[in-house]
Each structure stands twice: as C-alpha cells, then as structure tokens.
C-alpha positions as CSV (number, residue, x, y, z in Angstrom):
1,M,0.0,0.0,0.0
2,V,2.0,3.0,-1.2
3,A,0.1,5.8,0.5
4,I,-0.2,7.8,3.7
5,N,-3.6,8.0,5.4
6,W,-3.9,11.7,5.8
7,T,-7.6,11.5,6.5
8,S,-7.1,10.8,10.2
9,L,-4.8,13.8,10.5
10,L,-7.3,15.9,8.6
11,K,-10.2,14.7,10.7
12,K,-8.5,15.3,14.0
13,Q,-6.6,18.5,13.3
14,G,-8.6,20.2,10.5
15,I,-11.9,20.3,12.3
16,Y,-10.3,21.9,15.4
17,L,-8.5,24.5,13.2
18,L,-11.8,25.4,11.5
19,A,-13.6,25.6,14.8
20,L,-10.9,27.8,16.3
21,C,-11.2,30.1,13.2
22,L,-14.9,30.3,13.7
23,L,-14.5,31.0,17.4
24,G,-12.1,33.8,16.6
25,L,-14.6,35.3,14.1
26,V,-17.5,35.1,16.5
27,F,-15.4,36.7,19.3
28,L,-14.4,39.5,17.0
29,L,-18.1,40.0,16.1
30,T,-18.9,40.4,19.8
31,L,-16.4,43.3,20.1
32,K,-18.1,45.5,17.5
33,P,-21.3,43.9,16.2
34,P,-23.3,45.4,13.3
35,V,-26.6,46.9,14.3
36,M,-28.6,43.9,12.9
37,V,-26.4,41.4,14.7
38,Q,-26.7,43.4,17.9
39,S,-30.4,43.5,17.6
40,L,-30.7,39.8,17.0
41,A,-28.4,39.1,20.0
42,S,-30.4,41.3,22.3
43,A,-33.8,39.9,21.1
44,L,-32.7,36.4,21.9
45,S,-31.4,37.2,25.4
46,D,-34.5,39.3,26.2
47,S,-36.3,36.0,26.6
48,Y,-34.5,35.6,29.9
49,F,-37.0,38.0,31.4
50,D,-39.8,35.5,30.8
51,W,-38.3,33.4,33.6
52,N,-38.2,36.3,36.0
53,K,-41.0,36.3,38.6
54,R,-39.3,38.7,41.1
55,K,-41.2,41.7,42.5
56,P,-39.7,45.1,43.1
57,S,-39.4,46.6,46.5
58,N,-42.6,47.8,48.1
59,K,-40.8,51.0,49.0
60,L,-41.4,52.2,45.4
61,V,-44.8,53.4,44.2
62,F,-45.9,54.6,40.8
63,L,-48.4,57.4,41.0
64,E,-49.8,57.2,37.5
65,I,-52.0,59.4,35.4
66,E,-53.9,56.7,33.5
67,N,-57.2,56.2,31.8
68,T,-59.5,56.5,34.8
69,S,-57.8,59.7,35.9
70,I,-58.0,61.2,32.4
71,Q,-61.7,60.3,32.3
72,A,-62.2,61.9,35.7
73,F,-60.3,65.2,35.2
74,G,-60.2,65.6,31.4
75,R,-57.6,65.7,28.7
76,W,-53.9,66.1,29.7
77,P,-52.2,68.5,30.4
78,W,-54.3,69.5,33.4
79,S,-54.3,72.8,35.1
80,R,-51.5,73.2,37.6
81,D,-53.8,73.9,40.5
82,L,-55.3,70.5,40.0
83,I,-51.8,68.9,39.9
84,A,-50.9,70.9,43.1
85,Q,-54.0,69.7,44.8
86,G,-53.1,66.0,44.0
87,L,-49.5,66.4,45.1
88,K,-50.6,67.5,48.5
89,G,-51.6,63.9,49.1
90,L,-48.0,62.9,48.8
91,E,-46.9,64.9,51.9
92,A,-45.9,61.7,53.8
93,A,-43.8,60.3,51.0
94,D,-40.0,60.1,51.6
95,V,-39.0,61.1,48.1
96,I,-41.0,62.2,45.1
97,G,-39.8,62.2,41.5
98,L,-41.7,64.1,38.8
99,D,-41.4,62.5,35.3
100,M,-43.1,65.5,33.7
101,L,-41.8,68.8,32.5
102,F,-43.4,72.2,33.3
103,S,-41.5,74.1,30.6
104,E,-44.3,76.5,29.6
105,P,-45.9,79.1,31.9
106,T,-49.7,79.0,32.4
107,D,-52.0,81.0,34.6
108,L,-49.7,82.8,37.1
109,E,-51.8,82.0,40.2
110,Q,-51.9,78.3,39.2
111,D,-48.2,78.3,38.7
112,Q,-47.6,79.9,42.0
113,E,-50.0,77.4,43.7
114,L,-48.0,74.5,42.3
115,A,-44.7,76.1,43.3
116,K,-46.0,76.6,46.8
117,V,-46.8,72.8,47.0
118,L,-43.5,71.8,45.5
119,E,-41.6,73.9,48.1
120,S,-43.2,71.8,50.9
121,L,-42.3,68.4,49.4
122,S,-39.1,66.4,49.1
123,V,-39.5,66.4,45.3
124,I,-37.2,66.3,42.3
125,G,-38.2,68.0,39.0
126,G,-37.4,66.9,35.5
127,V,-35.1,68.3,32.8
128,F,-35.4,67.1,29.3
129,L,-32.1,67.2,27.3
130,N,-32.1,68.1,23.6
131,G,-35.8,68.3,23.5
132,P,-37.7,70.2,20.8
133,Q,-37.7,73.4,22.9
134,A,-34.3,72.8,24.4
135,K,-32.0,75.8,24.6
136,E,-28.7,76.8,26.1
137,L,-28.7,77.6,29.8
138,D,-28.6,81.1,31.1
139,E,-26.6,82.0,34.2
140,V,-29.4,81.4,36.6
141,A,-30.5,78.1,35.0
142,Y,-26.9,76.9,34.9
143,S,-26.5,77.7,38.6
144,Q,-29.6,75.6,39.4
145,I,-28.3,72.7,37.3
146,L,-24.9,73.0,39.0
147,H,-26.6,72.7,42.4
148,S,-28.2,69.4,41.3
149,S,-25.1,68.0,39.6
150,L,-22.6,65.4,40.7
151,M,-19.4,66.5,42.3
152,Q,-17.4,63.3,42.7
153,I,-16.4,62.8,39.1
154,D,-13.2,62.2,37.2
155,N,-13.4,62.1,33.4
156,P,-16.5,60.0,33.2
157,Q,-17.6,58.7,29.8
158,L,-21.1,60.2,29.4
159,I,-23.6,61.2,26.8
160,D,-22.9,64.9,26.1
161,T,-25.3,67.7,25.5
162,E,-25.3,71.5,25.5
163,R,-29.0,72.2,25.5
164,A,-31.9,71.4,27.8
165,E,-35.6,72.1,28.4
166,L,-36.2,73.1,32.0
167,P,-39.2,73.9,34.2
168,I,-40.2,77.5,34.2
169,P,-38.2,79.7,36.7
170,I,-40.9,79.9,39.4
171,L,-41.1,76.1,39.6
172,R,-37.3,75.7,39.3
173,E,-36.8,77.8,42.4
174,A,-39.4,75.7,44.3
175,L,-37.7,72.4,43.4
176,P,-34.9,71.2,45.7
177,F,-33.3,69.3,42.9
178,L,-33.5,68.7,39.2
179,A,-32.7,65.6,37.3
180,A,-32.6,64.4,33.7
181,L,-35.5,62.4,32.3
182,N,-33.8,61.0,29.2
183,I,-33.3,57.3,28.5
184,A,-31.2,56.2,25.6
185,P,-32.4,53.3,23.4
186,D,-30.2,50.5,22.1
187,A,-29.5,50.0,18.4
188,D,-32.9,48.3,17.9
189,Q,-34.7,51.2,19.6
190,K,-35.5,49.1,22.7
191,F,-34.6,50.5,26.1
192,R,-32.4,48.1,28.1
193,H,-29.8,50.5,29.6
194,Y,-30.2,53.4,32.0
195,P,-27.8,56.4,31.7
196,L,-26.6,57.3,35.2
197,A,-25.9,60.9,34.2
198,F,-25.3,63.3,31.3
199,W,-22.8,66.0,30.5
200,L,-24.8,69.3,30.4
201,Q,-22.3,71.8,29.3
202,D,-19.6,71.2,32.0
203,A,-21.9,69.9,34.7
204,V,-22.8,66.3,35.3
205,L,-26.6,66.1,35.7
206,P,-27.8,62.7,37.2
207,N,-30.8,60.9,35.9
208,L,-34.0,60.9,37.8
209,G,-33.4,57.5,39.4
210,V,-30.0,58.5,40.6
211,Q,-31.2,61.8,42.0
212,M,-34.1,60.1,43.9
213,W,-31.5,57.7,45.5
214,R,-29.3,60.6,46.5
215,L,-32.2,62.4,48.1
216,G,-33.6,59.3,49.7
217,R,-30.4,57.7,51.0
218,Y,-28.1,60.7,51.2
219,E,-25.5,58.7,49.2
220,D,-23.7,60.3,46.3
221,L,-22.7,58.8,43.0
222,Q,-19.0,58.7,42.2
223,L,-18.1,58.5,38.5
224,V,-14.4,57.8,37.7
225,E,-13.9,57.0,34.1
226,Q,-15.4,53.4,33.7
227,L,-16.2,53.1,37.5
228,A,-19.5,54.0,39.1
229,V,-20.1,53.7,42.8
230,L,-23.4,54.8,44.4
231,G,-23.1,54.7,48.1
232,K,-21.6,51.3,48.8
233,Q,-22.7,49.7,45.6
234,K,-20.4,49.3,42.7
235,L,-22.6,49.5,39.6
236,P,-21.8,47.5,36.4
237,I,-21.8,50.0,33.6
238,D,-20.9,50.1,29.9
239,K,-18.7,52.5,28.0
240,K,-21.3,55.3,28.3
241,S,-21.8,54.9,32.0
242,Q,-25.1,53.1,31.4
243,A,-26.4,50.3,33.7
244,R,-28.2,47.3,32.2
245,L,-31.7,47.1,33.7
246,N,-33.1,44.0,35.3
247,F,-36.8,44.3,34.4
248,Y,-39.7,43.1,36.5
249,P,-43.1,41.8,35.4
250,E,-45.2,44.9,34.5
251,D,-48.0,43.9,36.9
252,A,-45.6,43.6,39.8
253,W,-45.4,47.3,40.6
254,Q,-47.3,49.0,43.3
255,R,-49.5,51.7,41.6
256,V,-51.7,54.5,42.8
257,T,-53.9,56.4,40.4
258,F,-54.2,60.2,40.5
259,A,-58.0,59.6,40.7
260,E,-57.5,57.7,43.9
261,L,-55.3,60.4,45.3
262,M,-58.0,62.9,44.8
263,Q,-60.6,60.9,46.7
264,P,-61.8,62.6,50.0
265,T,-61.0,59.4,51.8
266,W,-57.4,59.3,50.7
267,D,-54.9,58.9,53.5
268,P,-51.5,60.4,52.8
269,Q,-50.0,58.0,55.4
270,L,-50.5,55.2,52.9
271,L,-47.3,56.5,51.2
272,A,-45.4,57.2,54.3
273,D,-41.6,56.6,53.8
274,R,-42.2,55.6,50.2
275,W,-40.5,56.7,47.1
276,V,-43.1,57.9,44.7
277,L,-42.6,58.6,41.1
278,V,-45.3,60.6,39.4
279,G,-45.9,60.2,35.7
280,V,-48.3,59.6,32.8
281,S,-49.0,56.1,31.6
282,E,-52.1,56.7,29.5
283,A,-51.4,55.6,25.9
284,G,-51.7,58.4,23.5
285,V,-50.7,60.9,26.1
286,T,-47.2,59.7,26.9
287,D,-44.6,58.0,24.8
288,L,-44.5,54.3,25.7
289,R,-41.0,52.8,25.8
290,A,-40.2,49.6,23.9
291,T,-38.5,47.3,26.4
292,P,-37.5,43.6,26.5
293,I,-40.8,42.9,28.3
294,G,-43.0,45.0,26.0
295,Q,-44.3,48.5,26.0
296,L,-43.7,50.3,29.3
297,A,-44.5,53.8,30.4
298,G,-41.3,55.9,30.8
299,P,-41.7,56.3,34.6
300,L,-41.5,52.6,35.1
301,V,-38.1,52.5,33.5
302,H,-36.8,55.0,36.1
303,L,-38.5,52.9,38.8
304,T,-36.8,49.8,37.5
305,F,-33.4,51.4,38.0
306,L,-34.3,52.3,41.6
307,A,-35.7,48.8,42.3
308,N,-32.4,47.3,41.0
309,L,-30.5,49.5,43.4
310,L,-32.7,48.5,46.3
311,D,-32.4,44.7,45.7
312,N,-28.9,44.9,44.3
313,S,-29.9,43.1,41.1
314,F,-28.1,45.0,38.4
315,L,-26.9,42.8,35.5
316,T,-23.3,42.3,34.8
317,D,-22.5,41.6,31.1
318,I,-20.3,38.6,30.3
319,T,-17.9,40.1,27.8
320,G,-14.3,40.0,26.8
321,W,-12.2,37.2,28.2
322,A,-15.2,35.7,30.1
323,L,-17.2,35.4,26.9
324,L,-14.2,33.9,25.1
325,A,-13.9,31.4,27.9
326,S,-17.5,30.4,27.4
327,L,-16.9,29.9,23.7
328,L,-13.8,27.7,24.5
329,V,-16.0,25.6,26.9
330,I,-18.4,25.0,24.0
331,L,-15.5,24.0,21.8
332,L,-14.4,21.5,24.4
333,F,-17.8,19.8,24.5
334,L,-17.9,19.8,20.7
335,S,-14.5,18.1,20.6
336,L,-16.0,15.3,22.6
337,I,-19.1,15.1,20.5
338,W,-17.0,15.0,17.3
339,Q,-15.4,11.8,18.6
340,L,-18.7,10.0,17.9
341,S,-19.2,8.2,14.6
342,L,-23.0,8.5,14.3
343,P,-24.1,11.8,12.7
344,W,-27.6,11.7,14.2
345,L,-26.1,11.2,17.6
346,R,-23.7,14.1,17.1
347,L,-26.5,16.3,16.0
348,L,-28.7,15.3,18.9
349,L,-26.0,16.0,21.4
350,S,-25.2,19.3,19.7
351,L,-28.9,20.2,20.1
352,I,-28.8,19.3,23.7
353,L,-25.6,21.3,24.1
354,G,-27.4,24.3,22.6
355,L,-30.3,24.0,25.0
356,A,-27.7,23.7,27.8
357,V,-26.0,26.9,26.7
358,Y,-29.3,28.7,26.8
359,G,-30.0,27.1,30.2
360,V,-26.7,28.4,31.5
361,G,-27.6,31.8,30.2
362,V,-31.0,31.7,32.0
363,S,-29.4,30.3,35.2
364,G,-26.7,32.9,35.2
365,Y,-29.4,35.6,34.9
366,L,-31.7,34.2,37.6
367,F,-29.2,33.2,40.2
368,F,-26.1,35.4,39.7
369,N,-27.4,38.5,37.8
370,L,-25.0,37.7,35.0
371,W,-26.1,38.6,31.5
372,L,-24.8,36.4,28.7
373,E,-25.7,37.4,25.2
374,V,-26.4,33.8,24.4
375,F,-26.7,34.6,20.7
376,Y,-23.0,34.6,20.3
377,P,-22.3,31.2,21.9
378,L,-25.2,29.7,20.0
379,L,-24.0,31.3,16.8
380,F,-20.6,29.7,17.3
381,L,-22.2,26.4,18.2
382,L,-24.4,26.4,15.1
383,A,-21.6,27.5,12.8
384,A,-19.2,25.0,14.3
385,V,-21.7,22.1,14.0
386,L,-22.6,22.9,10.4
387,V,-19.0,23.4,9.3
388,G,-17.9,20.4,11.5
389,E,-20.5,18.1,10.0
390,L,-19.7,19.2,6.5
391,W,-16.0,18.7,7.2
392,L,-16.6,15.3,8.7
393,F,-18.8,14.4,5.8
394,I,-16.1,15.4,3.3
395,V,-13.3,13.7,5.3
396,N,-15.4,10.5,5.8
397,R,-16.0,10.4,2.0
398,I,-12.2,10.7,1.5
399,E,-11.6,8.1,4.2
400,T,-14.2,5.8,2.7
401,A,-12.5,6.1,-0.7
402,Y,-9.1,5.5,1.0
403,L,-10.3,2.4,2.9
404,R,-11.9,1.0,-0.2
405,T,-8.7,1.7,-2.2
406,A,-6.5,0.4,0.5
407,F,-8.4,-2.9,1.3
408,S,-10.6,-3.8,-1.6
409,S,-7.7,-5.5,-3.4
410,Y,-7.2,-8.0,-0.6
411,I,-10.5,-8.1,1.4
412,A,-13.8,-9.4,0.1
413,P,-16.1,-6.6,-1.1
414,A,-18.7,-7.5,1.6
415,L,-16.0,-7.1,4.2
416,V,-14.8,-3.8,2.7
417,D,-18.4,-2.5,3.3
418,T,-18.3,-3.7,6.9
419,L,-14.8,-2.2,7.4
420,V,-15.9,1.1,6.0
421,A,-19.0,1.1,8.2
422,Q,-16.8,0.3,11.2
423,G,-14.1,2.7,10.2
424,A,-14.0,4.2,13.7
425,E,-13.1,0.8,15.1
426,L,-10.3,0.2,12.6
427,Q,-6.9,0.6,14.2
428,L,-4.1,1.2,11.7
429,G,-0.7,1.0,13.2
430,G,1.2,-1.6,15.1
431,K,-1.1,-3.6,17.4
432,R,-0.4,-6.9,19.1
433,Q,-3.2,-9.4,18.8
434,Q,-4.2,-13.0,18.3
435,L,-4.7,-14.1,14.6
436,S,-4.4,-17.0,12.3
437,V,-1.9,-16.8,9.4
438,L,-2.2,-18.9,6.2
439,F,0.7,-19.4,3.8
440,S,0.3,-21.3,0.5
441,D,3.0,-22.0,-2.1
442,L,3.2,-23.9,-5.4
443,R,5.3,-27.0,-5.3
444,G,7.8,-27.5,-8.1
445,F,6.8,-24.4,-9.9
446,T,10.2,-23.4,-11.2
447,P,10.2,-25.9,-14.1
448,T,6.8,-24.6,-15.1
449,T,8.1,-21.1,-15.4
450,E,10.7,-22.4,-17.9
451,L,8.2,-24.4,-20.0
452,L,5.5,-21.7,-20.4
453,T,5.8,-18.4,-22.3
454,T,5.7,-15.3,-20.3
455,E,2.2,-14.3,-21.5
456,D,0.9,-17.8,-20.8
457,L,2.6,-17.9,-17.4
458,V,1.1,-14.6,-16.3
459,S,-2.3,-15.4,-17.5
460,H,-2.1,-18.9,-15.8
461,L,-1.0,-17.4,-12.5
462,N,-3.6,-14.7,-12.6
463,R,-6.4,-17.2,-12.9
464,Y,-4.9,-19.3,-10.1
465,F,-4.5,-16.3,-7.8
466,G,-8.0,-15.2,-8.5
467,L,-9.4,-18.5,-7.3
468,M,-7.2,-18.6,-4.2
469,I,-8.1,-15.0,-3.2
470,D,-11.8,-15.7,-3.7
471,Q,-11.5,-18.6,-1.2
472,V,-9.7,-16.4,1.3
473,H,-12.4,-13.7,1.0
474,C,-15.1,-16.3,1.2
475,Y,-14.1,-17.1,4.8
476,N,-13.5,-13.6,6.1
477,G,-9.8,-13.7,5.4
478,T,-7.6,-10.8,4.4
479,L,-5.1,-11.1,1.6
480,D,-1.8,-9.8,3.1
481,K,0.4,-10.1,0.1
482,L,1.4,-12.2,-2.9
483,I,5.0,-13.3,-2.8
484,G,6.0,-14.7,-6.2
485,D,3.7,-17.7,-6.5
486,A,2.9,-17.7,-2.7
487,V,-0.2,-16.4,-0.9
488,M,-0.2,-14.9,2.6
489,A,-3.6,-14.4,4.3
490,L,-4.6,-13.1,7.7
491,F,-7.7,-14.0,9.7
492,N,-9.0,-11.8,12.6
493,A,-7.3,-8.7,11.1
494,P,-8.1,-6.0,10.4
495,L,-11.7,-7.0,11.2
496,K,-12.5,-9.1,14.3
497,D,-13.3,-12.8,13.8
498,E,-13.9,-14.8,16.9
499,D,-13.5,-18.1,15.0
500,H,-10.5,-17.1,12.9
501,A,-8.7,-20.4,13.2
502,Y,-11.7,-22.4,12.0
503,H,-12.2,-20.0,9.1
504,A,-8.5,-20.2,8.1
505,C,-8.9,-24.0,7.9
506,L,-12.0,-23.8,5.8
507,A,-10.3,-21.3,3.5
508,A,-7.3,-23.7,3.1
509,A,-9.6,-26.6,2.2
510,G,-11.5,-24.3,-0.2
511,M,-8.3,-23.4,-1.9
512,M,-7.4,-27.0,-2.4
513,Q,-10.8,-27.8,-3.7
514,A,-10.5,-24.8,-6.1
515,L,-7.1,-26.0,-7.2
516,D,-8.5,-29.4,-8.0
517,A,-11.1,-27.8,-10.3
518,F,-8.5,-25.6,-11.8
519,N,-6.3,-28.6,-12.7
520,L,-9.2,-30.6,-14.3
521,P,-8.3,-29.6,-17.9
522,Y,-4.7,-30.7,-17.5
523,S,-2.9,-33.9,-17.1
524,V,-0.5,-34.5,-14.3
525,D,2.4,-34.2,-16.6
526,D,1.1,-30.9,-18.2
527,P,3.2,-27.9,-17.1
528,H,-0.1,-26.1,-16.5
529,Y,-0.9,-28.6,-13.7
530,L,-0.2,-27.0,-10.3
531,R,0.5,-28.5,-6.9
532,M,0.2,-26.6,-3.7
533,G,1.1,-26.8,0.0
534,I,-0.5,-24.8,2.8
535,G,0.6,-24.0,6.3
536,I,-1.7,-22.4,9.0
537,N,-0.6,-21.2,12.4
538,T,-2.5,-19.3,15.2
539,G,-0.8,-17.1,17.7
540,E,0.1,-13.6,18.7
541,A,1.6,-11.2,16.1
542,V,2.0,-7.5,15.6
543,V,-0.5,-6.3,13.0
544,G,-0.7,-2.9,11.3
545,N,1.1,-0.5,9.0
546,I,4.7,-1.6,8.9
547,G,7.3,0.1,6.8
548,A,8.7,3.6,6.2
549,A,6.7,6.8,6.7
550,N,6.1,7.2,3.0
551,R,5.8,3.5,2.1
552,F,4.2,0.8,4.2
553,N,2.1,-2.3,4.1
554,Y,-0.7,-3.5,6.2
555,T,0.8,-6.8,7.4
556,A,1.6,-9.0,10.3
557,I,5.0,-9.9,11.8
558,G,6.0,-12.2,14.6
559,D,6.8,-15.9,15.4
560,A,3.2,-17.0,14.6
561,V,3.7,-15.7,11.1
562,N,7.1,-17.4,10.7
563,T,5.8,-20.7,11.9
564,A,2.9,-20.6,9.4
565,A,5.5,-20.1,6.6
566,R,7.7,-23.0,8.0
567,L,4.7,-25.3,8.2
568,E,3.9,-24.7,4.6
569,S,7.5,-25.3,3.6
570,V,7.6,-28.8,5.2
571,T,4.3,-30.0,3.6
572,K,6.2,-31.3,0.6
573,E,8.7,-33.3,2.8
574,V,5.9,-34.7,5.0
575,N,3.9,-35.6,2.0
576,L,6.8,-37.5,0.5
577,E,7.3,-39.5,3.7
578,W,3.5,-40.1,3.8
579,Q,3.6,-41.5,0.2
580,V,6.6,-43.7,1.0
581,A,4.9,-45.1,4.1
582,K,1.8,-45.9,2.0
583,Q,3.8,-47.7,-0.7
584,A,5.4,-49.7,2.1
585,G,1.9,-50.9,3.0
586,E,1.2,-48.6,5.9
587,V,-2.4,-47.5,6.1
588,K,-2.8,-43.7,6.2
589,P,-6.0,-41.8,7.1
590,C,-5.8,-39.5,4.1
591,E,-4.5,-39.6,0.5
592,T,-2.0,-36.8,0.6
593,V,-0.5,-34.2,2.9
594,D,-1.4,-30.7,1.5
595,I,-2.2,-28.7,4.6
596,L,-0.4,-28.6,8.0
597,I,-1.7,-26.6,10.9
598,G,0.0,-25.6,14.2
599,E,-0.8,-26.5,17.7
600,K,-3.0,-23.6,18.6
601,T,-4.9,-23.9,15.4
602,F,-5.5,-27.6,16.1
603,A,-6.7,-26.7,19.6
604,A,-9.3,-24.4,18.1
605,V,-10.7,-26.9,15.5
606,K,-9.9,-30.4,16.8
607,D,-13.5,-31.2,17.7
608,R,-14.9,-30.0,14.4
609,L,-12.4,-30.9,11.6
610,P,-10.5,-34.1,10.7
611,C,-6.9,-33.7,11.7
612,Y,-4.0,-36.2,12.0
613,P,-0.9,-35.6,14.1
614,V,2.6,-35.3,12.7
615,T,5.3,-35.3,15.4
616,G,9.0,-34.3,15.6
617,L,9.1,-31.8,12.7
618,E,12.3,-29.8,12.3
619,L,11.3,-26.3,11.4
620,K,13.8,-23.7,10.4
621,G,14.4,-21.2,13.1
622,K,13.1,-23.5,15.8
623,S,15.5,-25.1,18.3
624,Q,13.1,-27.9,19.2
625,A,11.1,-30.3,17.2
626,Q,7.5,-29.2,16.6
627,N,4.3,-31.0,16.4
628,A,1.8,-30.4,13.6
629,W,-1.5,-31.8,12.3
630,I,-2.5,-32.7,8.8
631,L,-5.9,-31.2,7.8
632,D,-7.9,-33.7,5.7
633,W,-9.5,-31.3,3.2
634,R,-11.0,-34.1,1.2
635,K,-12.8,-35.4,4.2
636,M,-14.1,-31.9,4.9
637,I,-15.6,-31.8,1.4
638,E,-17.3,-35.2,2.0
639,L,-18.7,-33.9,5.3
640,G,-20.1,-30.8,3.5
641,L,-18.2,-28.3,5.7
642,L,-17.3,-26.0,2.8
643,L,-19.5,-23.4,1.3
C-alpha cells in the first residue's frame, strides 16, 4: 500500500482549526457587532425575562395618570392647581420624582400654587435634554443645574449635550433638585440600559433614578472613568456609564392612580416613607418605551433602576475574556461530540448542548445576575456544528475512498463494506493481537516457469491467484500479500473474527478444492498442472502498517507468522514421507499431505475438523522439534463443511 492516510490527521486537526477560526470570528463579532447582529443578539437574550418572577421593593410606588384619571379630570395636560391639589396627598412620601416637564408658563396664580406645594415636598423636578424646545442655559439656570449635579467625578464617559428644556423659573426655584428624564435606546430602539448621568455643558446632571436615590439615602454617585459607585454599591456600567436594567413583570409594581389620590377618603400616610414617582401612563398621552418585556411607560423605566438599586440586582455583562472562555468551553464539548461516529447522535448531542448553553444563560441571569448574550455562543455552536458536520462528511468520504482503495484489493467486497461502516473501530498502526496466518505456495513451480511463455505464465497465475483469493475472501480472510507464487492471508485482522482459526482451515480446504477444479483440464504431466502446500498457524503477532513513513504495508510480523510459513515449507517433505509409508503398505488416514496446521490452530478446531498428528518436525528457526497436524481437506468436502 503506497500511501499515507492523511484523513485521520485531517479529521483530528482540520476540524479543530476550523472551529478555532470560527471561534475567533465570533469573538471579534462580539467586540463590535453590526446593528442587525446586535439587535438579534439582544432579542434572543430578552427571553430571559420570561423566567423572572421577582417583585420590586414595596418602597417604590408609581403614581400614574392613567385612563380613569383622564376620564375623571379631562384631557392632559391639566391645570396646575389640579396637579398641586393632587401632590398635597404625597406629603408623607419620603422622596417624590416628577417624570413630567413644566416648561411653559400657564396662569400665574396656578403656577404659584403649584410652586408653593413643591416647596413643601421632598421632590425632584425633571429636565429634558435636547428636546424640541431645548436651549442653552442662562446663568441662573446653569447655577440651578450645578446645584443638582454630581461633584465626585473624574473624566466619566457620558452622553454629552449643550441644550436642555427646563421647568419655568418659578417652579425651578421651588424644586430642591433637578434631574434628567432622558433614557437612551439600544440599536434596535429598545430600552435596556439606564444612563446614570449626562454632561450638560460642563456639569454632570444625574438621571431621575440616581437623583431620587441621592435624596432618599443621602449617598452620592461617584463616576471615575469606567467606574461607578453609588453609596456602597459598585454599579456595572458600559462605556457610556449606562447600567443594564433588570426588568420586573409589569403587573408587579405598586400603583396608585391620580384619581385615587383625589378621593376625599385618601390617607397620605399610605405613602409614608415611600419613594413615589409621578408620571403619565395613558397611551396616546405619553410615549411608551419599547423594552424587552413589552411597551412600558417611561416612569416605570426610572423605577426599574431604583428597584435594581434596592435589591442589588443590576446585571453584569459577560464580555471579553469571560465570553471567550464560554466559547472555549463549548468547543471543548464539541470536541468530545466529534469523537462519535454516528451523525444523528452528534446532531442530537449538539442540540442538547445548545439547550444547555441557553439554560446556562438563564441560570446565570436568575441566580447570579449575569447577562450572557447567548446569541454569540449559539451562533458559534451552530456554525461549528454545520462546518464540522460538513468537514466530517467530506473527510469521511475521502476516508471511505481511502479504505476501499487500501483494502478492496485483498479483502472481500462485503468485508470492505463492513470495514468502511466500522471505520472508527479500525486501528491502523502496530497492534499486538491473536490471529491465524495462512501461507500457500506452489510446489515444483520453477520448471513450469521455464516451459511456459511469459504471457501464458502470467495469465495462468492470474487465474490461479483469482481462485485462491476468492476462497480467502469467502471465509472472512484478508489477503496480506502475494510473494512470487505464494499467498499470505490473515484471519482476525483487520476485522475481528472470533472463530478465525476455523475459518482459516475452511479457506485452506476451499483453496485445495478450487485448485482441483483448476487442474481438471490438464494432465498430471502438463506444465499447467499445479501442486500446492498450505501452512496455518495461530498465535500472537504484531499487525498494522509496517514500513517507512512514506511507504508501508498492512501486514503481520512475529513468530506466529514465521511458523505458518515454515509449516507450509515442510508440507512437501511430510507428503513424500507419507507416500513412502503408503507404498510400504502402511495405512494412512488421508491420501496426501497438503495442509499442515499448528498447535493452537489444532486446539481451536480439533472437535470440528478431521486432523491427524505429525510429530517431531524440524522447522527452520526452531531449536526444538515441533508437532503439527494434517488437515484432511477431502474429508471436509465429504462432510459438507465448505460453502
């Protein structure tokens, strides 16, 4: 066999190189994903929230202006004296946040009444950045913004703006603090992140949720480049100092309607020590925010941030080296799956692995507040499985062709199919194992080569070898090699055969029967008439690819092989002694001695085949006389043991 089996190397190394390339590409994709990819990744991970049954802290209350309130008091915006009357019912609240903007003056008396109420409350007013009526700040407005801004900052990375829409001056003066109302959407226009603060000119104005925390807990927010610390909590933030929100079911919030607040029976103590956020939730009046859990009123996004602060449930993104490690773990599992030979089993386990990856993402979210954009691991898994299966298919086709080419010339076609099907079990390379070795050789063939023309000799031998090889194949044997006019065959290699000694004996008898049929057209004196001896031995030998790196043969070596060859070589001598004894009148159990088998072969077939002992044989390379047994192939034919 003049070839090197590169397919094993390709299968083992090539698939891992491809997988590593895919891993690198997916990892690079995570660093700067296109908008469409980022949207797909976010949409898939958003399904995590379907598993979240947590409830926000009962310290938070949403005072909403919703449908029943609109029906009770008319179309929004309402008169400011009505709003002032309602806000009086919040006097027991600890902190009040207004997610509404009073940027236009109305009736002076109504504005003054609202300002008077605001002065009596612990309330935070809203500022809208870059709104349609936003303008640059005058000196007074800037001073008020500076009063509300963060002081503990050091080069934070924030969204920057120069213009803002503020409450009218009379209301600004009544408000203890101002805060931004803006929320920035992701690439797919869904709101998943909460900006902690904004640059407004050279002041850092915190968002409404941060400002309510500062007022309620008297803890300040420190922003130092990519680090955010609020009180004792270190907040996980992105490059723009935005925190990923951990949403709650929409129906989990404590709500009070403005209509309830205006009832004569309303008790302000119901909101004692609560943090209340006042905002509009009526569709058509306020802009609803598209979030991972559906459309939410903007005030609930601010409350979500506060709830995350209260239960310390901010989400930490798994990125960078941690994400790369997760991809490598998937590759590790794939490498184990790729060891399997059945495609359907590999695909099934890959599917299970994909479900497990998603399960890990959900578990990390639910139990550890970790956010794995599961799209990227699943993308790598899908790409690796598709490319890996295609690679394995191509390599297996090459390997199948290789196996057929390598073995079809000396293994029966049916066995080649079995060998190809069991390719994963085939072990090429040196391996010590039990097997039976058959050697056959033509007796007295040298004179024949001198009497026949070259063309006739080649044609005659080809016909002979064809019949002999057919018999070897017929009994699950493997043609090892043709040596001149000799045949070497192996049984139990490369495919397992539990009854290899018996099959080797049947093959030998079949070869003798085929030779008889081959010789029928010729007389004994005809140079075309062939005579053959066969030796069979069973024992341990080294089987596999033996030779140089660029030229080797699949063969067997060892004492068991040498003994089989020696047994064949003495068949002629034993047969001569056998014939002399017969002529001297001794009764022999068979006509001729054509097949000799070794001791272990005899032990395996003695109860099934007719064998007669021959003792004291001097075999070349053996220091002691050996025993052998004559296999009576004619008796085997009479018993109908051959196919």
